[in-house]
C-alpha positions in Angstrom: -26.2 -33.9 16.9 -24.7 -37.1 15.7 -22.6 -37.6 12.6 -24.8 -39.0 9.8 -23.2 -42.4 9.2 -23.1 -44.2 5.8 -23.1 -47.9 6.5 -20.5 -50.1 4.5 -21.9 -51.2 1.2 -24.5 -48.4 1.1 -24.3 -45.9 -1.7 -26.2 -43.0 -0.2 -26.9 -43.7 3.4 -28.9 -41.2 5.4 -30.0 -37.9 3.7 -27.0 -35.6 3.4 -27.2 -32.5 5.6 -24.8 -29.7 4.7 -25.9 -26.4 6.3 -22.8 -24.3 6.8 -20.5 -27.2 5.8 -17.1 -26.8 4.2 -17.8 -27.3 0.5 -14.1 -27.7 -0.3 -13.7 -30.6 2.1 -16.9 -32.3 1.0 -15.9 -32.0 -2.7 -12.4 -33.2 -2.0 -13.7 -36.3 -0.2 -16.2 -37.0 -2.9 -13.5 -36.6 -5.6 -11.1 -38.9 -3.8 -13.9 -41.5 -3.5 -14.6 -41.3 -7.2 -11.0 -41.5 -8.2 -10.4 -44.4 -5.9 -13.3 -46.3 -7.4 -11.9 -45.7 -10.9 -8.4 -46.9 -9.8 -6.8 -43.5 -10.7 -5.2 -42.9 -7.3 -3.1 -46.1 -7.5 -1.7 -45.6 -11.0 -1.8 -43.0 -13.7 -1.2 -44.1 -17.2 1.3 -42.2 -19.5 -1.3 -41.8 -22.1 -2.8 -38.7 -23.8 -3.4 -35.8 -21.4 -6.8 -35.1 -22.9 -7.8 -38.7 -22.4 -6.6 -38.7 -18.8 -8.4 -35.4 -18.1 -11.7 -37.0 -19.3 -11.1 -40.0 -17.1 -10.4 -37.8 -14.1 -13.4 -35.6 -14.8 -15.8 -38.6 -15.2 -14.5 -40.2 -12.0 -14.9 -36.9 -10.1 -18.4 -36.5 -11.5 -19.3 -40.0 -10.3 -17.9 -39.3 -6.8 -19.8 -35.9 -6.5 -23.0 -37.5 -7.7 -22.7 -40.4 -5.3 -21.9 -38.1 -2.3 -24.7 -35.6 -3.3 -22.3 -32.7 -3.5 -23.3 -30.0 -6.0 -20.7 -27.7 -7.6 -20.9 -25.0 -10.3 -19.2 -25.7 -13.6 -16.3 -23.5 -12.7 -15.9 -25.1 -9.3 -16.0 -28.6 -10.9 -13.3 -27.5 -13.5 -11.1 -26.2 -10.8 -11.5 -29.4 -8.7 -10.7 -31.6 -11.8 -7.8 -29.4 -12.8 -6.2 -29.6 -9.3 -6.6 -33.4 -9.1 -5.2 -33.8 -12.6 -2.2 -31.8 -11.6 -1.6 -33.9 -8.5 -2.0 -37.2 -10.3 0.4 -36.2 -13.0 2.9 -35.1 -10.4 2.4 -38.5 -8.6 3.1 -40.3 -11.9 6.3 -38.2 -12.5 7.5 -39.0 -8.9 6.9 -42.7 -9.5 8.8 -42.7 -12.8 11.7 -40.7 -11.2 11.9 -43.2 -8.3 12.1 -46.1 -10.8 14.8 -44.3 -12.8 16.8 -43.5 -9.6 16.6 -47.2 -8.5 17.8 -48.4 -12.0 20.6 -45.9 -12.0 21.7 -46.9 -8.5 21.6 -50.6 -9.5 23.7 -49.9 -12.7 26.4 -48.1 -10.6 26.6 -50.7 -7.9 29.6 -53.1 -8.1 28.7 -56.6 -9.3 29.8 -59.5 -7.1 32.2 -62.0 -8.6 32.9 -60.1 -11.8 36.1 -58.0 -12.3 35.2 -55.2 -14.6 38.0 -52.9 -13.5 39.6 -51.6 -10.4 37.2 -50.5 -7.6 38.3 -47.6 -5.5 37.3 -47.5 -1.9 38.0 -45.2 1.1 39.1 -42.2 -1.0 40.5 -39.6 1.4 41.9 -36.1 0.9 45.6 -35.6 2.0 47.8 -38.0 3.9 45.8 -40.3 6.0 48.8 -41.0 8.3 49.1 -37.3 9.3 46.8 -36.1 12.1 44.2 -33.7 10.8 43.9 -30.1 12.0 40.5 -29.9 13.8 40.2 -26.3 12.6 40.2 -27.5 9.0 37.7 -30.3 9.5 35.2 -28.6 7.3 37.6 -28.8 4.4 38.0 -32.6 4.6 35.8 -34.9 2.5 34.9 -37.4 5.2 32.8 -40.5 4.6 29.2 -40.3 6.0 28.6 -42.2 9.2 25.4 -43.5 10.5 24.1 -41.5 13.4 23.2 -43.5 16.5 19.8 -42.8 17.8 18.5 -43.2 21.3 16.0 -45.9 22.3 13.4 -43.1 22.9 13.9 -41.8 19.3 13.6 -45.2 17.8 10.4 -45.8 19.8 9.0 -42.5 18.7 9.8 -43.2 15.0 8.2 -46.7 15.2 5.1 -45.1 16.9 4.8 -42.4 14.2 5.2 -45.0 11.4 2.5 -47.2 13.0 0.1 -44.2 13.2 0.8 -43.1 9.6 0.2 -46.7 8.4 -3.1 -46.9 10.4 -4.1 -43.5 9.0 -3.6 -44.6 5.4 -5.9 -47.5 6.0 -8.5 -45.8 8.2 -9.0 -42.4 6.5 -10.6 -43.4 3.2 -13.0 -45.7 5.0 -13.8 -43.0 7.6 -14.6 -40.5 4.9 -17.1 -43.0 3.4 -18.5 -43.9 6.8 -19.5 -40.4 7.9 -21.3 -37.5 6.3 -18.5 -34.8 6.1 -21.0 -32.0 5.6 -22.8 -32.7 8.9 -19.6 -33.4 10.7 -18.3 -29.9 9.9 -21.3 -28.3 11.6 -20.5 -30.0 15.0 -18.6 -28.5 17.9 -15.0 -29.5 17.7 -15.1 -31.4 21.1 -18.3 -33.2 20.1 -16.9 -34.1 16.7 -13.7 -35.4 18.2 -15.6 -37.6 20.5 -17.7 -39.1 17.7 -14.7 -39.5 15.4 -12.9 -41.3 18.2 -15.8 -43.7 18.5 -15.9 -44.4 14.7 -12.1 -44.8 14.5 -12.2 -47.3 17.4 -14.7 -49.4 15.5 -12.6 -49.3 12.3 -9.4 -50.3 14.2 -11.3 -53.3 15.5 -12.7 -54.2 12.1 -9.3 -54.0 10.4 -7.4 -55.6 13.4 -5.1 -52.7 13.8 -3.5 -52.5 17.3 -2.8 -49.1 18.7 -2.6 -48.1 22.3 -4.7 -45.3 23.8 -2.0 -42.6 23.2 -1.5 -43.6 19.6 -5.3 -43.7 19.0 -5.4 -40.1 20.4 -2.7 -39.0 18.0 -4.5 -40.8 15.1 -7.7 -39.0 15.9 -5.9 -35.6 16.2 -4.3 -36.2 12.8 -7.6 -37.1 11.2 -9.2 -34.0 12.8 -6.5 -31.8 11.5 -7.1 -33.1 7.9 -10.8 -32.7 8.3 -11.0 -29.2 9.8 -7.6 -27.7 9.5 -4.4 -27.8 7.5 -3.4 -31.4 8.3 0.2 -31.9 9.5 0.8 -28.2 9.6 -1.6 -27.6 12.5 0.8 -28.4 15.3 3.4 -26.2 13.7 0.9 -23.3 13.4 0.0 -23.7 17.0 3.7 -23.5 18.1 4.4 -19.8 19.0 8.1 -20.4 18.9 7.9 -21.0 15.1 8.0 -17.9 12.8 8.2 -19.5 9.4 7.0 -22.9 7.9 8.5 -24.1 4.6 7.0 -27.2 2.9 9.4 -28.6 0.3 7.3 -31.5 -0.9 5.6 -34.1 1.3 8.6 -35.4 3.1 10.7 -32.3 3.9 9.3 -29.5 6.1 11.5 -26.9 7.7 10.6 -24.3 10.3 12.4 -21.2 11.6 12.9 -21.0 15.4 14.9 -18.1 16.9 16.1 -17.0 13.4 17.5 -20.5 12.6 16.1 -23.0 10.1 15.4 -26.5 11.6 14.2 -29.7 9.7 11.2 -31.2 11.4 9.9 -34.8 11.4 6.5 -33.7 10.2 5.5 -35.0 6.8 2.6 -35.3 4.4 1.4 -38.6 2.9 2.1 -37.6 -0.7 1.9 -34.7 -3.1 -1.9 -35.1 -3.3 -2.1 -34.5 0.4 0.0 -31.3 0.0 -2.2 -30.1 -2.8 -5.3 -30.7 -0.7 -4.0 -28.5 2.0 -2.8 -25.8 -0.5 -6.3 -25.8 -2.1 -8.0 -25.4 1.3 -5.8 -22.3 2.0 -6.4 -20.5 -1.2 -10.1 -21.4 -1.5 -10.8 -19.7 1.8 -9.9 -16.3 0.3 -11.5 -16.9 -3.1 -8.3 -17.8 -5.1 -7.3 -20.9 -6.9 -4.2 -23.0 -7.5 -3.8 -25.3 -10.5 -1.7 -25.8 -13.6 -3.2 -22.7 -15.2 -2.4 -20.6 -12.1 0.5 -22.4 -10.4 1.6 -19.5 -8.2 -0.5 -17.7 -5.6 -0.1 -15.4 -2.6 -2.7 -16.0 0.2 -3.2 -15.6 3.9 -4.5 -17.7 6.8 -7.3 -16.7 9.1 -4.9 -15.3 11.6 -3.2 -13.1 9.0 -0.2 -15.2 8.4 1.2 -14.8 4.9 1.3 -17.8 2.5 3.0 -18.4 -0.8 2.3 -21.5 -2.8 3.9 -22.7 -6.0 3.1 -26.1 -7.7 4.2 -28.2 -10.7 5.1 -27.7 -13.5 6.9 -24.6 -12.0 8.0 -26.5 -8.8 9.8 -29.5 -10.2 10.0 -31.6 -7.0 6.4 -31.1 -6.0 4.2 -28.5 -4.3 5.9 -25.9 -2.1 4.2 -23.9 0.6 5.9 -21.1 2.5 4.1 -19.6 5.5 5.2 -16.5 7.3 3.6 -16.5 10.8 3.1 -13.4 12.8 3.5 -13.3 16.6 0.2 -13.5 18.5 1.6 -11.1 21.1 1.7 -7.4 20.3 5.1 -6.3 19.0 5.7 -2.6 19.9 8.8 -0.5 19.6 9.3 -0.9 23.4 9.2 -4.7 23.1 11.7 -4.5 20.2 14.0 -2.3 22.3 13.7 -4.8 25.2 14.7 -7.5 22.7 17.8 -5.5 21.6 16.4 -5.1 18.1 17.1 -1.4 18.5 18.2 1.0 21.3 15.8 2.9 23.5 16.9 6.2 21.9 16.2 4.8 18.4 12.8 3.7 19.7 12.0 7.2 21.0 13.2 8.8 17.7 10.9 6.5 15.6 8.0 7.2 17.9 8.4 10.9 17.4 8.8 10.4 13.6 5.6 8.4 13.4 3.7 10.9 15.6 5.0 13.9 13.7 3.6 12.6 10.4 6.9 11.7 8.6 6.7 9.7 5.5 8.7 6.6 6.4 10.2 4.0 4.1 11.3 0.7 5.7 14.0 -1.1 3.8 15.4 -4.6 4.3 15.8 -8.1 2.9 13.3 -11.0 2.9 12.4 -12.1 6.4 14.2 -9.2 8.0 11.2 -7.9 9.9 9.9 -5.1 7.7 6.2 -5.8 8.2 6.7 -6.3 12.0 8.3 -2.9 12.2 5.6 -1.4 10.1 3.0 -2.8 12.4 4.9 -1.4 15.4 5.2 2.1 13.9 1.5 2.1 12.9 0.6 2.0 16.6 1.7 5.6 16.9 -0.9 6.8 14.4 -3.6 9.0 16.1 -6.9 7.0 16.5 -8.8 9.9 14.9 -7.0 9.5 11.5 -8.4 7.6 8.6 -5.9 5.0 7.4 -6.0 3.0 4.1 -3.8 -0.1 3.8 -3.0 -1.6 0.4 -1.4 -5.1 0.2 -1.0 -8.1 -2.2 -2.0 -10.4 0.7 -3.5 -8.6 3.7 -1.1 -9.1 6.7 -0.9 -5.7 8.4 -2.5 -5.7 11.9 -3.4 -2.1 12.6 -5.1 -1.4 15.9 -6.7 2.0 15.0 -10.5 2.1 14.8 -10.7 3.8 11.4 -8.8 1.5 9.0 -9.8 0.5 5.5 -8.0 -2.6 4.2 -7.6 -3.1 0.5 -6.1 -6.2 -1.3 -5.1 -6.8 -4.9 -6.9 -9.4 -7.0 -5.3 -11.8 -9.5 -6.9 -12.4 -12.9 -9.7 -14.9 -13.2 -10.0 -18.0 -15.3 -10.6 -16.0 -18.4 -7.5 -13.8 -17.7 -9.6 -10.7 -16.8 -10.6 -8.9 -13.7 -7.1 -8.3 -12.3 -6.8 -5.4 -9.8 -3.2 -4.3 -9.3 -1.5 -2.4 -6.5 -1.4 0.7 -8.7 -5.1 0.5 -9.3 -5.7 0.4 -5.5 -3.4 3.3 -4.8 -5.2 5.5 -7.3 -8.5 4.5 -5.8 -7.3 5.1 -2.3 -6.6 8.8 -3.2 -10.3 9.2 -3.7 -11.2 7.7 -0.3 -10.1 10.8 1.7 -7.3 9.1 3.6 -5.2 10.8 6.2 -2.5 8.2 5.7 -1.8 5.5 3.1 0.2 2.4 4.1 1.5 0.1 1.4 2.6 -3.4 2.5 5.4 -3.4 -0.1 6.4 -1.4 -3.2 7.4 -3.7 -6.0 6.7 -1.9 -9.3 5.0 1.0 -11.0 2.8 1.8 -8.0 5.9 3.7 -6.7 4.8 6.7 -8.9 1.4 6.9 -7.3 2.7 6.4 -3.8 5.2 9.3 -4.2 2.4 11.4 -5.6 0.3 10.7 -2.6 3.1 11.6 -0.2 3.6 14.8 -2.0 0.0 15.8 -2.1 -1.0 16.1 1.6 -1.0 12.5 2.8 1.8 13.0 5.4 2.6 10.1 7.6 2.3 7.5 4.9 4.5 4.4 5.2 5.7 1.5 3.0 8.3 -1.1 2.7 10.8 -2.0 0.0 13.4 -4.7 -0.6 16.9 -3.2 -0.5 20.3 -3.8 1.2 20.8 -0.3 2.5 19.1 3.1 2.4 21.0 4.4 -0.6 19.9 1.3 -2.6 16.4 1.8 -1.4 16.3 5.2 -3.1 17.8 3.8 -6.2 15.2 1.0 -6.3 12.4 3.6 -5.9 13.9 5.5 -8.9 14.0 2.4 -11.0 10.4 1.4 -10.1 9.2 4.9 -11.1 10.7 4.1 -14.5 8.7 0.8 -14.6 5.5 3.0 -14.9 6.5 4.0 -18.4 6.7 7.7 -17.5 9.6 9.3 -19.3 11.0 11.7 -16.6 14.5 13.0 -16.2 16.5 11.3 -13.5 16.8 14.6 -11.6 13.1 15.1 -11.6 12.5 11.6 -10.2 15.1 12.1 -7.5 13.7 15.5 -6.6 10.3 13.9 -6.1 11.8 11.2 -3.9 13.6 13.8 -1.8 10.5 15.8 -1.3 8.2 12.7 -0.6 10.3 10.5 1.7 11.5 11.8 5.1 13.0 8.8 6.8 14.5 5.5 5.7 14.8 2.7 8.3 17.1 -0.2 7.4 16.3 -3.6 9.0 18.5 -6.7 8.8 18.4 -10.2 9.9 21.9 -11.1 11.0 23.7 -14.4 11.0 22.8 -15.1 14.7 19.1 -15.0 13.7 18.4 -11.7 15.4 16.7 -8.9 13.5 18.2 -5.5 14.1 17.6 -2.0 12.9 21.0 -1.2 11.5 20.5 2.3 10.3 18.1 5.3 10.5 18.7 7.7 7.7 17.0 11.1 7.1 16.6 12.6 3.6 17.7 16.2 3.8 17.2 17.5 0.3 19.1 17.8 -3.0 22.5 19.0 -4.0 22.6 19.2 -7.8 21.2 15.9 -9.0 22.2 14.0 -5.8 19.8 13.2 -2.9 21.5 14.3 0.3 21.0 12.3 3.5 22.2 12.2 7.1 22.5 9.1 9.2 20.9 9.6 12.7 21.6 6.1 14.1 23.7 3.1 13.1 24.5 -0.3 14.5 28.2 -1.0 14.9 29.2 -4.7 15.0 31.9 -5.4 17.6 32.2 -9.2 17.9 30.5 -12.5 18.8 29.6 -13.8 22.2 30.3 -17.3 23.6 26.6 -18.2 22.9 26.9 -17.3 19.2 25.0 -14.0 19.6 26.5 -11.1 17.8 27.6 -8.1 19.9 27.6 -4.4 19.0 26.3 -1.0 19.9 23.7 1.4 18.5 25.5 4.7 17.9 24.0 8.2 17.4 25.6 10.5 14.9 24.8 13.5 17.1 23.5 15.5 14.1 20.5 17.7 14.6 17.5 16.0 12.9 16.2 17.8 9.9 12.7 17.0 10.9 13.0 18.8 14.2 10.9 21.6 12.8 8.1 19.2 12.1 8.4 17.7 15.5 8.1 21.2 17.0 4.6 21.4 15.6 3.7 18.6 18.0 5.8 19.9 20.8 8.4 17.1 20.5 11.4 18.9 19.1 13.3 19.2 22.4 12.8 15.6 23.3 14.0 14.6 19.8 17.2 16.7 20.0 18.0 15.4 23.5 17.5 11.8 22.4 19.8 12.1 19.4 22.4 13.9 21.4 22.4 11.4 24.3 24.7 8.7 22.8 26.5 10.8 20.2 30.3 10.6 19.9 32.2 13.2 22.1 32.5 16.6 20.4 29.9 15.8 17.7 28.0 19.1 16.9 24.2 19.2 16.9 24.0 21.1 13.7 22.2 20.5 10.4 24.0 19.1 7.5 24.5 15.8 5.7 26.3 13.8 3.2 25.5 12.4 -0.2 
């Protein structure tokens, strides 16, 4: 199958074929064409918003009509609203750049005029005294230009040449091919045909690129056409765990627990918005001025958060939390020193014995990864219901029902909250209920589920330590509007939750389980707990990696009785006693 080409100067070209095509991509291309023809991509006037909205709408209608793309009224409004948002942001960016330039010019010293003393080379302290290297970070030193290698200079020039060629080629390429038909082709075949068309356009426009640069140009165009543009290489890199887009020119990634600035960039805010829209449209959500925040997910389960102007002042922001393609188990985590082998065995027994487990930690500490690892211990014969805001859990059991919340629609109705789904899950005959994260009033229903026969349920919560996790649960119960005495709420928490696992991402970038705490019961109005394992920090190695040890308290686990039902009590007691301090008694008991 060949791409249906539209010859230059032709308005319609060959008949449009769109079976199975990407409607979002086709509509975006048509809208861009219409806006370009109307001159709205080059400059946006500061006139009335309603007048600008009409101009954008008319231009998009012309583009859609010319391209033969049919949209519903709601789809057309969403498309126009998104383009209006990006154009207004583009206008704000341009005005800000002009203001910054004018301010810089006003502050610059004027040659030949003496308007006052000019101070240069301001230093802190006595410049004649040698500085202490250990206090270098306290000294305000002037910035110096960083020398780059010839290879880096050459790579920068090549990238700039490719970006410049792409800006000239891409609009013409979109008008030269039928996007709907192109999207039905096999990727290899499409790449070959795109390469041929790009070669022709480079000759027509007298743009000189070598073979390697042409390959990179075609790859970039393919990523924009089929994927997420500049983010595709980052998504394919297994060493990257997080991708953070702070506008078109600043993209950070997390590697080995450390944030690194990349040289990847978007063309402009419109380009970022196109990618953001492609992400949310795939799961039936929207992103525009009326709904400027959204949680979404990629096809591989990676979690995405997007926030755009007017809430994001400096342009659209995209945060992607990638999940490892390899299976992360408790054994793998023990091998990586995220926890000890004895802690791994204890958590395996806890999950197999049907304990209700609460995983606590900060943002990016690895709560969901640990939840996935624990879920592998669930018996394949059990019926499991998962409830999340954006589905990201990767359970391997055969009998899993995945539920996801839904935001309100354009009219403000139709919202389905986490609490609604928890109530519905109780009617689905689940053996276990797993919540991706407890954030609000759904804590009441989750505690009710744990107390009414759904043993082995798991969930996560944001907290700095196990005691604060219980306090947060208590506060979230209050968010449900139920007027219960504090002691009644704490009694319910003590009866529902068996184990709290604290996860932390430390300053060396390594995620570690720092504490495993068991809830024993109540003493008065205080929930009593006992710590089974804890991580003790001892120092820092020459490579910057923190050192420490995982210690056992030596206390007899309160859930040993539950473990005995599965024949695992002796293994549990031996595991906890193995690394306990000398003389520590294996007896029940705890502390508040």
